[in-house]
Each structure stands twice: as C-alpha cells, then as structure tokens.
A tleap script that builds the chain and sets N, CA, C and O, in Angstrom:
source leaprc.protein.ff14SB
mol = sequence {
  NMET ALA ARG LYS ILE ALA VAL GLU ALA ILE
  ASN LYS ALA TYR SER VAL LEU SER ASN THR
  THR LEU PHE ASN ALA VAL GLU GLY ASN PHE
  PHE LYS GLY LYS LYS PRO ASP ASP PHE ILE
  GLY GLU CYS VAL VAL ILE THR SER LEU PRO
  MET SER ARG ASP GLN LEU GLN VAL CYS ARG
  ILE MET VAL ASN ILE HIE VAL PRO ASN LEU
  GLU ILE GLU LEU ASN ASP LYS ILE ASP ARG
  SER GLN ALA ASN TYR PRO ARG ILE ALA ILE
  LEU SER LYS ILE VAL ASP ASP THR PHE ILE
  GLU PHE ASP GLU GLY ASP ILE SER PHE ARG
  ILE GLU ASP ASP HIE VAL MET GLU ASN GLU
  GLY PHE ASP GLU HIE TYR ASN ASN TYR ARG
  ILE VAL PHE ARG ASN VAL ASN CILE
}
set mol.1.N position { 117.455 83.108 -41.651 }
set mol.1.CA position { 118.231 82.538 -42.434 }
set mol.1.C position { 119.459 81.981 -41.444 }
set mol.1.O position { 120.580 81.731 -41.886 }
set mol.2.N position { 119.153 81.853 -40.303 }
set mol.2.CA position { 120.144 81.510 -39.249 }
set mol.2.C position { 119.762 80.057 -38.422 }
set mol.2.O position { 118.575 79.744 -38.513 }
set mol.3.N position { 120.328 79.460 -37.906 }
set mol.3.CA position { 120.149 78.199 -37.316 }
set mol.3.C position { 119.235 78.802 -35.961 }
set mol.3.O position { 119.539 79.884 -35.458 }
set mol.4.N position { 118.275 78.109 -35.523 }
set mol.4.CA position { 117.454 78.410 -34.418 }
set mol.4.C position { 117.531 77.196 -33.358 }
set mol.4.O position { 117.980 76.072 -33.579 }
set mol.5.N position { 117.028 77.653 -32.247 }
set mol.5.CA position { 117.131 76.561 -31.183 }
set mol.5.C position { 115.706 76.475 -30.827 }
set mol.5.O position { 114.946 77.396 -31.123 }
set mol.6.N position { 115.296 75.418 -30.206 }
set mol.6.CA position { 113.844 75.190 -29.724 }
set mol.6.C position { 113.247 76.398 -28.746 }
set mol.6.O position { 112.035 76.609 -28.759 }
set mol.7.N position { 113.993 77.064 -28.030 }
set mol.7.CA position { 113.516 78.115 -27.448 }
set mol.7.C position { 112.863 79.232 -28.237 }
set mol.7.O position { 111.780 79.780 -28.027 }
set mol.8.N position { 113.925 79.493 -29.369 }
set mol.8.CA position { 113.313 80.657 -30.273 }
set mol.8.C position { 111.953 80.087 -31.063 }
set mol.8.O position { 111.065 80.890 -31.350 }
set mol.9.N position { 111.845 78.917 -31.344 }
set mol.9.CA position { 110.651 78.257 -31.896 }
set mol.9.C position { 109.232 78.548 -30.934 }
set mol.9.O position { 108.160 78.960 -31.377 }
set mol.10.N position { 109.523 78.233 -29.591 }
set mol.10.CA position { 108.553 78.551 -28.700 }
set mol.10.C position { 108.267 80.026 -28.390 }
set mol.10.O position { 107.137 80.388 -28.064 }
set mol.11.N position { 109.200 80.792 -28.482 }
set mol.11.CA position { 109.180 82.296 -28.465 }
set mol.11.C position { 108.448 82.703 -29.648 }
set mol.11.O position { 107.703 83.663 -29.452 }
set mol.12.N position { 108.459 82.296 -30.658 }
set mol.12.CA position { 108.152 82.824 -31.875 }
set mol.12.C position { 106.555 82.287 -31.808 }
set mol.12.O position { 105.729 83.177 -32.008 }
set mol.13.N position { 106.040 80.982 -31.559 }
set mol.13.CA position { 104.820 80.782 -31.462 }
set mol.13.C position { 104.059 81.596 -30.367 }
set mol.13.O position { 102.924 82.035 -30.551 }
set mol.14.N position { 104.810 81.773 -29.145 }
set mol.14.CA position { 104.017 82.689 -28.164 }
set mol.14.C position { 104.007 84.027 -28.583 }
set mol.14.O position { 103.144 84.702 -28.022 }
set mol.15.N position { 104.680 84.591 -29.369 }
set mol.15.CA position { 104.634 85.903 -29.898 }
set mol.15.C position { 103.605 85.960 -31.022 }
set mol.15.O position { 102.953 86.996 -31.154 }
set mol.16.N position { 103.416 84.964 -31.814 }
set mol.16.CA position { 102.166 84.861 -32.923 }
set mol.16.C position { 100.936 84.937 -32.275 }
set mol.16.O position { 100.012 85.665 -32.638 }
set mol.17.N position { 100.917 84.032 -31.116 }
set mol.17.CA position { 99.706 83.713 -30.494 }
set mol.17.C position { 99.213 84.954 -29.615 }
set mol.17.O position { 98.035 85.311 -29.592 }
set mol.18.N position { 100.193 85.549 -28.923 }
set mol.18.CA position { 99.782 86.914 -28.076 }
set mol.18.C position { 99.151 87.925 -28.743 }
set mol.18.O position { 98.438 88.741 -28.160 }
set mol.19.N position { 99.435 87.939 -30.373 }
set mol.19.CA position { 98.749 88.890 -31.069 }
set mol.19.C position { 97.573 88.501 -31.722 }
set mol.19.O position { 97.259 88.945 -32.826 }
set mol.20.N position { 96.858 87.629 -31.043 }
set mol.20.CA position { 95.637 87.088 -31.641 }
set mol.20.C position { 94.595 87.385 -30.555 }
set mol.20.O position { 94.926 87.948 -29.512 }
set mol.21.N position { 93.168 86.953 -30.837 }
set mol.21.CA position { 92.159 87.238 -29.793 }
set mol.21.C position { 92.266 86.089 -28.804 }
set mol.21.O position { 91.517 86.075 -27.827 }
set mol.22.N position { 93.238 85.036 -29.022 }
set mol.22.CA position { 93.268 83.986 -28.046 }
set mol.22.C position { 93.988 84.584 -26.730 }
set mol.22.O position { 93.810 83.997 -25.663 }
set mol.23.N position { 94.733 85.646 -26.778 }
set mol.23.CA position { 95.497 86.206 -25.514 }
set mol.23.C position { 94.413 86.647 -24.669 }
set mol.23.O position { 94.292 86.180 -23.536 }
set mol.24.N position { 93.561 87.569 -25.161 }
set mol.24.CA position { 92.348 88.203 -24.273 }
set mol.24.C position { 91.532 87.245 -24.227 }
set mol.24.O position { 90.813 87.430 -23.246 }
set mol.25.N position { 91.213 86.182 -24.839 }
set mol.25.CA position { 90.104 85.311 -24.444 }
set mol.25.C position { 90.640 84.313 -23.156 }
set mol.25.O position { 89.831 83.649 -22.507 }
set mol.26.N position { 91.670 84.300 -22.959 }
set mol.26.CA position { 92.270 83.560 -21.789 }
set mol.26.C position { 93.019 84.571 -20.500 }
set mol.26.O position { 93.625 84.218 -19.488 }
set mol.27.N position { 92.686 85.946 -21.024 }
set mol.27.CA position { 93.144 86.841 -19.865 }
set mol.27.C position { 94.468 86.782 -19.875 }
set mol.27.O position { 94.963 87.101 -18.794 }
set mol.28.N position { 95.378 86.426 -20.883 }
set mol.28.CA position { 96.611 86.549 -21.029 }
set mol.28.C position { 97.491 85.654 -20.222 }
set mol.28.O position { 98.676 85.857 -19.957 }
set mol.29.N position { 96.745 84.620 -19.861 }
set mol.29.CA position { 97.345 83.294 -19.219 }
set mol.29.C position { 98.058 82.525 -20.257 }
set mol.29.O position { 97.520 81.474 -20.606 }
set mol.30.N position { 99.278 82.892 -20.865 }
set mol.30.CA position { 100.129 82.205 -21.516 }
set mol.30.C position { 101.216 81.817 -20.946 }
set mol.30.O position { 101.836 82.607 -20.233 }
set mol.31.N position { 101.700 80.401 -21.169 }
set mol.31.CA position { 102.907 79.937 -20.237 }
set mol.31.C position { 103.824 79.326 -21.130 }
set mol.31.O position { 103.380 78.687 -22.083 }
set mol.32.N position { 105.017 79.435 -20.951 }
set mol.32.CA position { 105.852 78.577 -21.593 }
set mol.32.C position { 106.515 77.513 -20.919 }
set mol.32.O position { 107.073 77.752 -19.849 }
set mol.33.N position { 106.527 76.221 -21.470 }
set mol.33.CA position { 107.066 75.032 -20.886 }
set mol.33.C position { 106.009 74.385 -19.945 }
set mol.33.O position { 105.859 73.165 -20.018 }
set mol.34.N position { 105.310 75.067 -19.120 }
set mol.34.CA position { 104.511 74.117 -18.423 }
set mol.34.C position { 103.463 75.021 -17.422 }
set mol.34.O position { 103.862 76.075 -16.928 }
set mol.35.N position { 102.242 74.568 -17.199 }
set mol.35.CA position { 101.226 75.349 -16.425 }
set mol.35.C position { 101.880 75.643 -14.984 }
set mol.35.O position { 102.642 74.819 -14.479 }
set mol.36.N position { 101.607 76.648 -14.452 }
set mol.36.CA position { 102.106 76.857 -13.123 }
set mol.36.C position { 101.365 75.811 -11.949 }
set mol.36.O position { 100.208 75.413 -12.083 }
set mol.37.N position { 102.118 75.498 -10.950 }
set mol.37.CA position { 101.485 74.676 -10.150 }
set mol.37.C position { 100.336 75.251 -9.525 }
set mol.37.O position { 100.391 76.444 -9.230 }
set mol.38.N position { 99.091 74.458 -9.225 }
set mol.38.CA position { 98.011 75.137 -8.551 }
set mol.38.C position { 97.263 76.198 -9.283 }
set mol.38.O position { 96.572 76.983 -8.634 }
set mol.39.N position { 97.341 76.288 -10.567 }
set mol.39.CA position { 96.896 77.254 -11.351 }
set mol.39.C position { 95.499 76.808 -11.792 }
set mol.39.O position { 95.409 75.676 -12.267 }
set mol.40.N position { 94.361 77.591 -11.687 }
set mol.40.CA position { 93.234 77.127 -11.982 }
set mol.40.C position { 92.521 78.032 -12.957 }
set mol.40.O position { 92.596 79.227 -12.672 }
set mol.41.N position { 91.917 77.753 -13.932 }
set mol.41.CA position { 91.092 78.528 -15.262 }
set mol.41.C position { 91.859 78.119 -16.326 }
set mol.41.O position { 92.722 77.243 -16.379 }
set mol.42.N position { 91.372 78.974 -17.289 }
set mol.42.CA position { 91.960 78.846 -18.952 }
set mol.42.C position { 93.097 79.297 -18.849 }
set mol.42.O position { 93.422 80.173 -18.048 }
set mol.43.N position { 93.908 78.689 -19.734 }
set mol.43.CA position { 95.332 79.093 -20.094 }
set mol.43.C position { 95.720 78.424 -21.460 }
set mol.43.O position { 95.071 77.521 -21.988 }
set mol.44.N position { 96.866 78.988 -21.962 }
set mol.44.CA position { 97.524 78.253 -22.998 }
set mol.44.C position { 98.879 78.076 -22.544 }
set mol.44.O position { 99.465 78.971 -21.935 }
set mol.45.N position { 99.496 76.772 -22.859 }
set mol.45.CA position { 100.958 76.505 -22.523 }
set mol.45.C position { 101.487 75.969 -23.693 }
set mol.45.O position { 100.894 75.088 -24.316 }
set mol.46.N position { 102.852 76.558 -24.135 }
set mol.46.CA position { 103.473 76.278 -25.350 }
set mol.46.C position { 104.907 75.664 -24.919 }
set mol.46.O position { 105.548 76.147 -23.985 }
set mol.47.N position { 105.269 74.774 -25.530 }
set mol.47.CA position { 106.401 73.848 -25.250 }
set mol.47.C position { 106.863 73.251 -26.623 }
set mol.47.O position { 106.158 73.424 -27.617 }
set mol.48.N position { 107.867 72.654 -26.681 }
set mol.48.CA position { 108.231 71.970 -27.853 }
set mol.48.C position { 109.031 70.679 -27.752 }
set mol.48.O position { 109.508 70.315 -26.677 }
set mol.49.N position { 109.172 69.992 -28.880 }
set mol.49.CA position { 109.811 68.778 -28.818 }
set mol.49.C position { 111.336 68.865 -29.382 }
set mol.49.O position { 111.515 69.935 -29.965 }
set mol.50.N position { 112.224 68.211 -29.366 }
set mol.50.CA position { 113.688 68.709 -30.011 }
set mol.50.C position { 113.693 69.200 -31.523 }
set mol.50.O position { 112.956 68.767 -32.408 }
set mol.51.N position { 114.607 70.130 -31.644 }
set mol.51.CA position { 114.850 70.817 -32.944 }
set mol.51.C position { 116.003 69.992 -33.547 }
set mol.51.O position { 116.981 69.561 -32.938 }
set mol.52.N position { 115.692 69.842 -34.942 }
set mol.52.CA position { 116.641 69.274 -35.675 }
set mol.52.C position { 117.799 70.235 -35.721 }
set mol.52.O position { 117.808 71.354 -35.209 }
set mol.53.N position { 118.963 69.555 -36.525 }
set mol.53.CA position { 120.152 70.461 -36.769 }
set mol.53.C position { 120.424 70.584 -38.386 }
set mol.53.O position { 121.499 71.033 -38.781 }
set mol.54.N position { 119.475 70.195 -39.233 }
set mol.54.CA position { 119.687 69.937 -40.742 }
set mol.54.C position { 119.487 71.414 -41.357 }
set mol.54.O position { 119.044 72.356 -40.700 }
set mol.55.N position { 119.796 71.470 -42.433 }
set mol.55.CA position { 119.665 72.801 -43.428 }
set mol.55.C position { 118.073 73.246 -43.389 }
set mol.55.O position { 117.719 74.422 -43.465 }
set mol.56.N position { 117.187 72.150 -43.264 }
set mol.56.CA position { 116.036 72.554 -43.219 }
set mol.56.C position { 115.414 71.963 -41.553 }
set mol.56.O position { 114.880 70.879 -41.315 }
set mol.57.N position { 115.692 73.028 -40.650 }
set mol.57.CA position { 115.401 72.392 -39.145 }
set mol.57.C position { 113.755 72.475 -39.002 }
set mol.57.O position { 112.944 73.300 -39.423 }
set mol.58.N position { 113.620 71.308 -38.255 }
set mol.58.CA position { 112.194 70.958 -37.925 }
set mol.58.C position { 112.035 70.762 -36.508 }
set mol.58.O position { 113.007 70.294 -35.914 }
set mol.59.N position { 111.008 71.026 -35.861 }
set mol.59.CA position { 110.566 70.626 -34.509 }
set mol.59.C position { 109.176 70.745 -34.415 }
set mol.59.O position { 108.609 71.510 -35.196 }
set mol.60.N position { 108.468 70.050 -33.503 }
set mol.60.CA position { 107.241 70.097 -33.124 }
set mol.60.C position { 106.896 71.121 -31.737 }
set mol.60.O position { 107.404 70.971 -30.626 }
set mol.61.N position { 106.016 72.065 -32.078 }
set mol.61.CA position { 105.762 72.758 -30.954 }
set mol.61.C position { 104.387 72.471 -30.593 }
set mol.61.O position { 103.461 72.545 -31.400 }
set mol.62.N position { 104.244 72.100 -29.219 }
set mol.62.CA position { 102.935 71.912 -28.581 }
set mol.62.C position { 102.203 73.141 -28.074 }
set mol.62.O position { 102.735 73.864 -27.232 }
set mol.63.N position { 101.282 73.336 -28.448 }
set mol.63.CA position { 100.292 74.386 -27.934 }
set mol.63.C position { 99.033 73.720 -27.326 }
set mol.63.O position { 98.124 73.265 -28.021 }
set mol.64.N position { 99.057 73.696 -25.747 }
set mol.64.CA position { 97.905 73.030 -25.024 }
set mol.64.C position { 96.917 74.168 -24.636 }
set mol.64.O position { 97.287 75.150 -23.992 }
set mol.65.N position { 95.878 74.016 -24.983 }
set mol.65.CA position { 94.635 74.846 -24.565 }
set mol.65.C position { 93.875 74.206 -23.533 }
set mol.65.O position { 92.990 73.411 -23.847 }
set mol.66.N position { 94.147 74.491 -22.227 }
set mol.66.CA position { 93.484 74.242 -20.894 }
set mol.66.C position { 92.056 74.846 -20.644 }
set mol.66.O position { 91.865 76.061 -20.680 }
set mol.67.N position { 91.258 74.113 -20.439 }
set mol.67.CA position { 89.848 74.552 -20.127 }
set mol.67.C position { 89.019 73.875 -19.048 }
set mol.67.O position { 88.534 72.759 -19.236 }
set mol.68.N position { 88.856 74.561 -17.907 }
set mol.68.CA position { 88.072 73.774 -16.721 }
set mol.68.C position { 86.889 73.162 -17.398 }
set mol.68.O position { 86.342 73.650 -18.386 }
set mol.69.N position { 86.458 71.825 -16.671 }
set mol.69.CA position { 85.487 71.055 -17.000 }
set mol.69.C position { 84.261 71.794 -16.621 }
set mol.69.O position { 84.340 72.768 -15.871 }
set mol.70.N position { 82.842 71.274 -17.225 }
set mol.70.CA position { 81.748 71.736 -16.894 }
set mol.70.C position { 81.417 71.384 -15.432 }
set mol.70.O position { 81.906 70.434 -14.821 }
set mol.71.N position { 80.558 72.239 -14.964 }
set mol.71.CA position { 80.030 71.801 -13.739 }
set mol.71.C position { 78.520 71.474 -13.815 }
set mol.71.O position { 77.682 72.299 -14.178 }
set mol.72.N position { 78.199 70.019 -13.390 }
set mol.72.CA position { 76.875 69.680 -13.836 }
set mol.72.C position { 76.508 68.946 -12.515 }
set mol.72.O position { 77.224 68.263 -11.783 }
set mol.73.N position { 75.012 69.320 -12.399 }
set mol.73.CA position { 74.482 68.595 -11.076 }
set mol.73.C position { 73.933 67.265 -11.500 }
set mol.73.O position { 73.232 67.148 -12.506 }
set mol.74.N position { 74.293 66.170 -10.646 }
set mol.74.CA position { 73.883 64.818 -11.127 }
set mol.74.C position { 73.585 64.321 -9.768 }
set mol.74.O position { 74.362 64.351 -8.814 }
set mol.75.N position { 72.269 63.817 -9.780 }
set mol.75.CA position { 71.915 63.335 -8.377 }
set mol.75.C position { 72.264 63.946 -7.245 }
set mol.75.O position { 72.741 63.294 -6.317 }
set mol.76.N position { 72.114 65.011 -7.184 }
set mol.76.CA position { 72.096 66.060 -5.999 }
set mol.76.C position { 73.764 66.257 -5.559 }
set mol.76.O position { 74.123 66.554 -4.420 }
set mol.77.N position { 74.591 66.049 -6.597 }
set mol.77.CA position { 75.928 66.193 -6.620 }
set mol.77.C position { 76.481 66.916 -7.816 }
set mol.77.O position { 76.005 66.876 -8.950 }
set mol.78.N position { 77.583 67.606 -7.412 }
set mol.78.CA position { 78.138 68.258 -8.470 }
set mol.78.C position { 79.368 67.521 -9.044 }
set mol.78.O position { 80.318 67.091 -8.389 }
set mol.79.N position { 79.193 67.452 -10.349 }
set mol.79.CA position { 80.152 66.357 -11.148 }
set mol.79.C position { 81.017 67.459 -12.050 }
set mol.79.O position { 80.526 68.336 -12.760 }
set mol.80.N position { 82.323 67.207 -11.855 }
set mol.80.CA position { 83.270 68.350 -12.751 }
set mol.80.C position { 84.105 67.222 -13.500 }
set mol.80.O position { 85.332 67.300 -13.460 }
set mol.81.N position { 83.449 66.106 -14.228 }
set mol.81.CA position { 84.430 65.242 -14.938 }
set mol.81.C position { 84.220 65.638 -16.469 }
set mol.81.O position { 85.089 65.310 -17.276 }
set mol.82.N position { 83.021 66.375 -16.914 }
set mol.82.CA position { 82.754 66.473 -18.263 }
set mol.82.C position { 83.461 67.865 -19.106 }
set mol.82.O position { 83.195 69.045 -18.877 }
set mol.83.N position { 84.341 67.375 -20.043 }
set mol.83.CA position { 84.848 68.447 -20.902 }
set mol.83.C position { 83.945 69.627 -21.410 }
set mol.83.O position { 82.763 69.447 -21.705 }
set mol.84.N position { 84.597 70.893 -21.498 }
set mol.84.CA position { 83.468 71.993 -21.764 }
set mol.84.C position { 84.061 72.007 -23.227 }
set mol.84.O position { 84.946 72.804 -23.538 }
set mol.85.N position { 83.503 71.039 -24.156 }
set mol.85.CA position { 84.072 71.189 -25.637 }
set mol.85.C position { 83.596 72.393 -26.312 }
set mol.85.O position { 84.316 72.916 -27.163 }
set mol.86.N position { 82.310 72.948 -25.981 }
set mol.86.CA position { 82.140 74.238 -26.964 }
set mol.86.C position { 82.955 75.359 -26.567 }
set mol.86.O position { 83.122 76.247 -27.404 }
set mol.87.N position { 83.589 75.489 -25.222 }
set mol.87.CA position { 84.607 76.434 -25.048 }
set mol.87.C position { 86.056 75.910 -25.673 }
set mol.87.O position { 86.768 76.730 -26.253 }
set mol.88.N position { 86.459 74.582 -25.547 }
set mol.88.CA position { 87.545 74.138 -26.189 }
set mol.88.C position { 87.624 74.496 -27.450 }
set mol.88.O position { 88.686 74.962 -27.863 }
set mol.89.N position { 86.430 74.336 -28.371 }
set mol.89.CA position { 86.324 74.590 -29.915 }
set mol.89.C position { 86.487 76.089 -29.932 }
set mol.89.O position { 87.254 76.523 -30.791 }
set mol.90.N position { 85.924 76.917 -29.165 }
set mol.90.CA position { 85.979 78.505 -29.521 }
set mol.90.C position { 87.562 78.757 -29.467 }
set mol.90.O position { 88.125 79.302 -30.417 }
set mol.91.N position { 88.205 78.377 -28.417 }
set mol.91.CA position { 89.810 78.777 -28.492 }
set mol.91.C position { 90.532 77.987 -29.347 }
set mol.91.O position { 91.494 78.468 -29.947 }
set mol.92.N position { 90.160 76.681 -29.510 }
set mol.92.CA position { 91.038 76.251 -30.606 }
set mol.92.C position { 90.798 76.595 -32.016 }
set mol.92.O position { 91.699 76.547 -32.855 }
set mol.93.N position { 89.655 76.923 -32.267 }
set mol.93.CA position { 89.669 77.599 -33.669 }
set mol.93.C position { 90.673 78.887 -33.956 }
set mol.93.O position { 91.113 79.135 -35.079 }
set mol.94.N position { 90.938 79.581 -32.907 }
set mol.94.CA position { 91.739 80.682 -33.249 }
set mol.94.C position { 93.360 80.136 -33.360 }
set mol.94.O position { 94.183 80.745 -34.043 }
set mol.95.N position { 93.646 79.084 -32.703 }
set mol.95.CA position { 94.785 78.477 -33.068 }
set mol.95.C position { 95.045 77.912 -34.260 }
set mol.95.O position { 96.071 78.044 -34.926 }
set mol.96.N position { 93.905 77.158 -34.558 }
set mol.96.CA position { 93.564 76.619 -35.977 }
set mol.96.C position { 93.696 77.663 -37.214 }
set mol.96.O position { 94.424 77.431 -38.179 }
set mol.97.N position { 93.043 78.641 -37.104 }
set mol.97.CA position { 93.120 79.627 -38.079 }
set mol.97.C position { 94.487 80.318 -38.031 }
set mol.97.O position { 95.013 80.718 -39.069 }
set mol.98.N position { 95.092 80.466 -36.771 }
set mol.98.CA position { 96.633 81.200 -36.843 }
set mol.98.C position { 97.651 80.254 -37.597 }
set mol.98.O position { 98.480 80.816 -38.314 }
set mol.99.N position { 97.673 78.982 -37.516 }
set mol.99.CA position { 98.844 78.254 -37.702 }
set mol.99.C position { 98.381 77.340 -38.918 }
set mol.99.O position { 99.246 76.529 -39.246 }
set mol.100.N position { 97.371 77.300 -39.553 }
set mol.100.CA position { 97.122 76.581 -40.484 }
set mol.100.C position { 97.975 76.393 -41.666 }
set mol.100.O position { 98.316 75.361 -42.245 }
set mol.101.N position { 98.294 77.885 -41.935 }
set mol.101.CA position { 99.321 78.030 -43.001 }
set mol.101.C position { 100.043 79.559 -42.743 }
set mol.101.O position { 99.569 80.571 -43.258 }
set mol.102.N position { 101.002 79.578 -42.055 }
set mol.102.CA position { 101.815 80.658 -41.261 }
set mol.102.C position { 103.320 80.534 -41.812 }
set mol.102.O position { 104.141 79.677 -41.484 }
set mol.103.N position { 103.486 81.550 -42.690 }
set mol.103.CA position { 104.939 81.800 -43.177 }
set mol.103.C position { 105.441 83.103 -42.904 }
set mol.103.O position { 104.706 84.083 -43.024 }
set mol.104.N position { 106.682 83.203 -42.531 }
set mol.104.CA position { 107.093 84.561 -42.421 }
set mol.104.C position { 108.628 84.257 -42.629 }
set mol.104.O position { 109.304 83.704 -41.761 }
set mol.105.N position { 109.100 84.645 -43.795 }
set mol.105.CA position { 110.383 84.880 -44.001 }
set mol.105.C position { 110.922 83.484 -43.977 }
set mol.105.O position { 110.238 82.688 -44.621 }
set mol.106.N position { 111.987 82.996 -43.389 }
set mol.106.CA position { 112.485 81.681 -43.612 }
set mol.106.C position { 111.881 80.486 -42.730 }
set mol.106.O position { 112.275 79.320 -42.735 }
set mol.107.N position { 110.767 81.069 -41.921 }
set mol.107.CA position { 110.054 80.096 -40.974 }
set mol.107.C position { 108.621 79.861 -41.221 }
set mol.107.O position { 107.910 80.737 -41.712 }
set mol.108.N position { 108.140 78.579 -40.858 }
set mol.108.CA position { 106.994 78.333 -41.066 }
set mol.108.C position { 106.203 77.606 -40.016 }
set mol.108.O position { 106.870 76.822 -39.341 }
set mol.109.N position { 105.039 77.691 -39.758 }
set mol.109.CA position { 104.191 76.720 -38.822 }
set mol.109.C position { 103.247 75.970 -39.586 }
set mol.109.O position { 102.705 76.628 -40.474 }
set mol.110.N position { 102.861 74.647 -39.477 }
set mol.110.CA position { 101.752 74.051 -40.095 }
set mol.110.C position { 101.313 73.137 -38.851 }
set mol.110.O position { 102.133 72.703 -38.041 }
set mol.111.N position { 100.018 72.905 -38.786 }
set mol.111.CA position { 99.281 72.120 -37.710 }
set mol.111.C position { 99.473 70.701 -38.257 }
set mol.111.O position { 98.930 70.395 -39.318 }
set mol.112.N position { 100.158 69.900 -37.638 }
set mol.112.CA position { 100.059 68.423 -37.663 }
set mol.112.C position { 98.863 67.764 -37.283 }
set mol.112.O position { 98.273 67.100 -38.136 }
set mol.113.N position { 98.420 67.847 -36.136 }
set mol.113.CA position { 97.277 67.323 -35.395 }
set mol.113.C position { 96.980 68.061 -34.116 }
set mol.113.O position { 97.757 68.798 -33.508 }
set mol.114.N position { 95.673 67.737 -33.782 }
set mol.114.CA position { 95.283 68.108 -32.263 }
set mol.114.C position { 94.253 67.103 -31.736 }
set mol.114.O position { 93.497 66.513 -32.508 }
set mol.115.N position { 94.235 66.935 -30.546 }
set mol.115.CA position { 93.608 66.068 -29.695 }
set mol.115.C position { 93.503 66.438 -28.356 }
set mol.115.O position { 94.424 66.684 -27.576 }
set mol.116.N position { 91.974 66.462 -28.103 }
set mol.116.CA position { 91.596 66.761 -26.805 }
set mol.116.C position { 91.645 65.740 -25.667 }
set mol.116.O position { 91.076 64.653 -25.772 }
set mol.117.N position { 92.382 66.129 -24.496 }
set mol.117.CA position { 92.884 64.990 -23.556 }
set mol.117.C position { 92.290 65.570 -22.058 }
set mol.117.O position { 92.193 66.755 -21.739 }
set mol.118.N position { 91.972 64.536 -21.348 }
set mol.118.CA position { 91.846 65.047 -19.977 }
set mol.118.C position { 93.081 65.050 -19.124 }
set mol.118.O position { 93.828 64.078 -19.012 }
set mol.119.N position { 93.264 66.333 -18.467 }
set mol.119.CA position { 94.375 66.484 -17.607 }
set mol.119.C position { 93.970 66.188 -16.133 }
set mol.119.O position { 93.427 66.965 -15.348 }
set mol.120.N position { 94.397 64.739 -15.900 }
set mol.120.CA position { 93.905 64.215 -14.836 }
set mol.120.C position { 94.223 64.748 -13.566 }
set mol.120.O position { 95.385 65.117 -13.394 }
set mol.121.N position { 93.269 64.874 -12.488 }
set mol.121.CA position { 93.592 65.489 -11.108 }
set mol.121.C position { 93.242 66.850 -11.081 }
set mol.121.O position { 93.211 67.509 -10.041 }
set mol.122.N position { 92.950 67.333 -12.311 }
set mol.122.CA position { 92.667 69.082 -12.230 }
set mol.122.C position { 91.418 69.390 -12.734 }
set mol.122.O position { 91.213 70.575 -12.999 }
set mol.123.N position { 90.410 68.467 -12.952 }
set mol.123.CA position { 89.023 68.931 -13.443 }
set mol.123.C position { 89.222 69.812 -14.521 }
set mol.123.O position { 88.731 70.937 -14.423 }
set mol.124.N position { 89.835 69.515 -15.505 }
set mol.124.CA position { 89.953 70.311 -16.771 }
set mol.124.C position { 90.339 69.143 -18.195 }
set mol.124.O position { 90.658 67.966 -18.022 }
set mol.125.N position { 90.241 69.663 -19.244 }
set mol.125.CA position { 90.825 68.933 -20.564 }
set mol.125.C position { 91.351 69.919 -21.076 }
set mol.125.O position { 91.047 71.083 -20.815 }
set mol.126.N position { 92.377 69.481 -22.027 }
set mol.126.CA position { 92.972 70.534 -23.015 }
set mol.126.C position { 93.164 69.895 -24.321 }
set mol.126.O position { 93.323 68.689 -24.507 }
set mol.127.N position { 93.129 70.974 -25.356 }
set mol.127.CA position { 93.491 70.526 -26.632 }
set mol.127.C position { 94.959 70.707 -26.970 }
set mol.127.O position { 95.560 71.781 -26.936 }
set mol.128.N position { 95.477 69.492 -27.308 }
set mol.128.CA position { 97.056 69.666 -27.565 }
set mol.128.C position { 97.258 69.504 -29.081 }
set mol.128.O position { 97.107 68.468 -29.730 }
set mol.129.N position { 97.644 70.773 -29.549 }
set mol.129.CA position { 98.052 70.968 -30.902 }
set mol.129.C position { 99.493 70.654 -31.027 }
set mol.129.O position { 100.327 71.017 -30.198 }
set mol.130.N position { 99.751 69.982 -32.064 }
set mol.130.CA position { 101.128 69.525 -32.562 }
set mol.130.C position { 101.341 70.376 -33.889 }
set mol.130.O position { 100.809 70.106 -34.966 }
set mol.131.N position { 102.142 71.375 -33.667 }
set mol.131.CA position { 102.380 72.267 -35.073 }
set mol.131.C position { 103.988 72.157 -35.499 }
set mol.131.O position { 104.947 72.309 -34.742 }
set mol.132.N position { 104.009 71.917 -36.611 }
set mol.132.CA position { 105.491 71.674 -37.060 }
set mol.132.C position { 105.992 73.057 -37.477 }
set mol.132.O position { 105.403 73.787 -38.274 }
set mol.133.N position { 107.268 73.373 -36.788 }
set mol.133.CA position { 107.975 74.506 -36.984 }
set mol.133.C position { 109.113 74.146 -37.899 }
set mol.133.O position { 109.882 73.220 -37.641 }
set mol.134.N position { 109.215 75.017 -39.144 }
set mol.134.CA position { 110.320 74.913 -39.894 }
set mol.134.C position { 111.245 76.134 -40.188 }
set mol.134.O position { 110.771 77.258 -40.356 }
set mol.135.N position { 112.316 75.924 -40.233 }
set mol.135.CA position { 113.417 77.021 -40.286 }
set mol.135.C position { 114.271 76.500 -41.361 }
set mol.135.O position { 114.759 75.371 -41.324 }
set mol.136.N position { 114.488 77.527 -42.540 }
set mol.136.CA position { 115.619 77.419 -43.434 }
set mol.136.C position { 116.952 77.686 -42.964 }
set mol.136.O position { 117.290 78.869 -42.977 }
set mol.137.N position { 117.819 76.792 -42.530 }
set mol.137.CA position { 119.036 77.212 -41.929 }
set mol.137.C position { 120.269 77.114 -42.865 }
set mol.137.O position { 120.933 76.083 -42.974 }
set mol.138.N position { 120.542 78.348 -43.578 }
set mol.138.CA position { 121.411 78.632 -44.724 }
set mol.138.C position { 122.586 79.762 -44.205 }
set mol.138.O position { 123.444 80.166 -44.991 }
savepdb mol mol.pdb
quit
C-alpha cells in the first residue's frame, strides 16, 4: 500500500524467480540491470522501464533469458549462429508459468509479451519477456 520505485519492482521479480526451478536451471546466474561483460553461458537478466507515479503504479519489467547458440558442424566448420530454441522454450516456460497471473497483496505481475532475439556478437539468443508490474499506491 505504499509507493514503489522501479528498483523495488526489479527486486520483487528477482525474488519471485529465484524461488523457482529457473534459478537452479541456470545455476544461479541471475543478474539485475545487465549481463556482466564477457559472461558466457545461460543466465537471466532483470531490468525495468520507468515506473509511473499514479495511484495505480505501472512499469514494465524485462526478464531476458540468455541461452548460448547451438554448435553445428556445417561443411567441416563449426557454426554457432542458430538459436537453441528447445532450451529457450524450457527456461521460458518457467517464467511464463510464474508470471502468467501473479498477485500478492497490492502488487501484481502480468506477462505482456515475449520475443526471442539474437544477441549480436555473443553467439546467443535471448527471450525478452515484457511483464507489467502493478502496485496500488494508496
């Protein structure tokens, strides 16, 4: 029942996800804000867009699930350009199940959309979830 700031929404999403099987599936590699420089491997990065200051506060939380690309041999060369869609789907399903309808007191999370994108220069793809965070500020 109090006004929230964006950092609190990020912290809540982090806390909720760290209590799911996703935390163990990516070996605890959860980060707030951005992925560390030179990090290689699966991880989850949580950040946000601006938080409104209305009585019903709203912001978008971004949950990005990073997965290294597949390693495929083509014409006697190793190719690392193809997304590992099966692994992205397994990890994404946990986020989907967690935030499809999440209510706790005066806050809620709802998935707005998700989209798999290439992380150029890193031989990986990530699923970008945009999750609406709402807080009743009275």
